C-alpha positions in Angstrom: 1.4 -152.1 -110.9 1.1 -155.9 -112.9 -1.2 -156.9 -114.7 -1.8 -160.2 -114.0 -1.9 -162.2 -118.0 -4.7 -164.5 -116.5 -6.1 -162.0 -115.8 -7.0 -159.8 -118.1 -7.1 -163.5 -120.5 -10.0 -163.7 -118.6 -11.5 -160.4 -119.0 -11.5 -160.5 -122.9 -13.3 -164.6 -122.8 -15.4 -162.5 -120.6 -16.1 -159.4 -122.8 -16.6 -161.9 -126.2 -19.9 -162.1 -126.6 -19.9 -157.8 -126.3 -17.6 -157.8 -128.8 -18.7 -158.5 -132.5 -15.9 -158.4 -134.6 -18.6 -157.2 -138.3 -20.0 -154.8 -136.7 -16.8 -153.4 -135.9 -15.7 -152.9 -138.8 -18.9 -152.1 -140.6 -19.0 -149.2 -137.8 -15.2 -148.8 -139.0 -16.0 -149.0 -142.6 -19.5 -146.6 -142.2 -16.8 -144.2 -139.9 -14.5 -143.9 -142.7 -16.8 -142.8 -145.7 -18.0 -140.0 -142.8 -14.6 -139.0 -143.2 -14.3 -139.5 -146.7 -17.3 -137.0 -147.7 -16.7 -134.5 -145.1 -13.3 -134.3 -146.3 -14.7 -134.3 -149.7 -17.7 -131.7 -148.5 -14.3 -129.8 -147.0 -12.0 -129.9 -150.6 -15.8 -127.9 -151.9 -16.7 -126.0 -150.2 -12.7 -124.8 -149.8 -12.2 -124.9 -153.8 -15.7 -122.6 -153.3 -14.8 -120.3 -150.8 -11.6 -119.9 -152.7 -13.3 -118.7 -156.2 -15.1 -116.8 -154.3 -12.4 -115.2 -152.5 -10.7 -114.5 -156.5 -13.8 -113.4 -157.2 -14.0 -111.3 -154.6 -10.4 -110.0 -154.8 -11.3 -109.0 -158.7 -14.5 -106.7 -157.6 -12.1 -105.0 -154.7 -8.9 -103.9 -156.6 -11.8 -102.7 -159.7 -13.5 -101.2 -156.5 -10.0 -99.4 -155.8 -8.9 -98.5 -158.9 -12.3 -96.5 -159.7 -11.9 -95.0 -156.2 -9.1 -93.5 -156.7 -9.3 -90.6 -158.6 -7.5 -91.4 -162.1 -4.2 -89.1 -163.5 -6.1 -87.0 -165.4 -8.8 -85.7 -162.8 -7.8 -82.2 -160.9 -7.2 -83.1 -156.9 -10.2 -81.2 -154.6 -7.7 -78.5 -154.0 -7.5 -77.5 -158.0 -11.2 -78.4 -158.6 -12.6 -76.0 -156.1 -10.1 -73.3 -157.3 -11.3 -74.1 -160.7 -15.4 -73.8 -159.6 -14.3 -70.7 -158.0 -12.9 -69.1 -161.1 -15.5 -70.0 -163.4 -17.7 -68.5 -160.1 -15.9 -65.7 -160.8 -16.2 -65.2 -164.9 -20.1 -66.3 -164.4 -20.4 -63.1 -162.4 -18.6 -61.1 -164.9 -20.0 -61.9 -167.8 -23.4 -61.5 -165.7 -22.2 -57.2 -165.4 -20.7 -57.6 -168.4 -23.9 -58.7 -170.1 -26.1 -56.8 -168.4 -24.1 -53.6 -169.4 -24.8 -54.7 -172.3 -28.3 -54.7 -172.6 -28.7 -51.5 -170.5 -25.6 -50.1 -173.6 -28.7 -52.2 -175.9 -31.7 -50.4 -174.4 -29.9 -46.3 -174.6 -29.1 -47.3 -178.7 -32.6 -48.2 -179.3 -34.3 -44.8 -177.6 -31.9 -43.1 -179.0 -32.9 -45.4 -182.5 -36.4 -44.3 -181.7 -35.5 -40.6 -180.8 -33.4 -41.0 -185.0 -36.8 -42.7 -187.0 -38.8 -40.3 -185.1 -36.2 -37.7 -186.8 -35.9 -39.2 -190.1 -39.8 -39.9 -189.6 -40.5 -35.8 -190.0 -36.9 -35.1 -192.0 -38.1 -36.8 -194.6 -42.1 -35.3 -194.1 -40.4 -31.5 -194.0 -40.2 -30.2 -197.3 -37.3 -27.4 -196.9 -38.3 -25.8 -200.3 -41.5 -25.6 -199.3 -40.6 -23.8 -196.4 -38.0 -21.7 -197.9 -41.6 -20.2 -200.7 -43.0 -19.7 -197.7 -40.4 -17.1 -196.6 -39.7 -15.9 -199.1 -42.4 -14.1 -201.8 -41.5 -16.8 -205.0 -42.8 -14.2 -207.9 -41.2 -11.1 -206.0 -37.3 -13.5 -205.8 -38.1 -14.0 -210.0 -38.8 -10.5 -210.8 -35.5 -9.6 -208.7 -33.7 -11.8 -210.1 -35.0 -11.3 -213.6 -34.7 -7.0 -213.5 -30.9 -8.3 -212.8 -30.1 -10.2 -216.2 -31.8 -6.4 -217.4 -34.7 -8.0 -217.9 -38.5 -6.2 -216.5 -41.5 -7.7 -216.7 -44.6 -5.3 -216.6 -48.0 -7.0 -215.1 -51.6 -5.2 -216.1 -54.1 -5.1 -213.4 -54.8 -8.6 -213.6 -51.3 -9.7 -212.8 -50.6 -11.2 -216.9 -47.9 -10.2 -218.3 -48.1 -8.0 -220.8 -45.2 -6.0 -221.9 -40.9 -6.6 -221.1 -38.4 -3.8 -220.8 -35.8 -4.9 -221.7 -31.6 -2.6 -221.1 -29.4 -3.1 -223.0 -25.4 -4.0 -222.0 -25.5 -0.6 -223.9 -27.8 1.4 -221.6 -30.8 1.5 -224.8 -34.2 0.1 -223.2 -36.7 -1.8 -225.7 -40.0 -2.6 -225.0 -41.4 -6.0 -226.8 -45.0 -6.1 -226.0 -46.3 -10.1 -225.2 -49.5 -10.7 -227.7 -48.6 -13.3 -229.1 -48.0 -13.3 -231.7 -45.0 -14.8 -231.4 -43.6 -18.6 -229.6 -42.2 -18.7 -226.8 -38.4 -19.7 -227.6 -39.0 -16.7 -230.6 -39.9 -14.3 -227.6 -37.1 -15.6 -225.2 -34.6 -15.0 -228.5 -34.9 -12.2 -229.3 -35.5 -10.3 -225.4 -31.4 -12.0 -226.0 -30.6 -11.0 -228.6 -31.8 -7.3 -226.7 -30.4 -8.1 -223.8 -26.9 -8.7 -225.2 -26.5 -5.8 -228.2 
């Protein structure tokens, strides 16, 4: 199909009143400005998106690193094993503490008993008990007789004279009437006993 040139020229002339080149130019300029503005906005949005993506990548990497178990931290199984060991150790220590508390309680009871016995022993005077069991006067008289001295008492229990047996077998009577001092009497008695 061929187009007749005259017809085409006529069609262009018929459209001449409708076509305004200035208006078309302004429309094209406006469209180019709009396209340039849109391209600039898209470029800015793309740069912002790229910057945001970079930031989020860094955050993601930091999160990945922080969520990864460091080499110094034991694995889950090792951690569970360590917890089990610590629980066993805790139970063992609790039993030991309980046993030691029982031992301390028994030692405290023993200490209280020993303190009571010590108090009783402090209050106990063995010499007094021995003196109660033995008559001290009779014991002293027996000792004096064994050394060769025999005291003679009057009816009131006062010492009035001393019989002295000498080593030679002689017997001497020494009256204790208070004419001499105790020292002089003891010297005399020992002198007679050793003669």
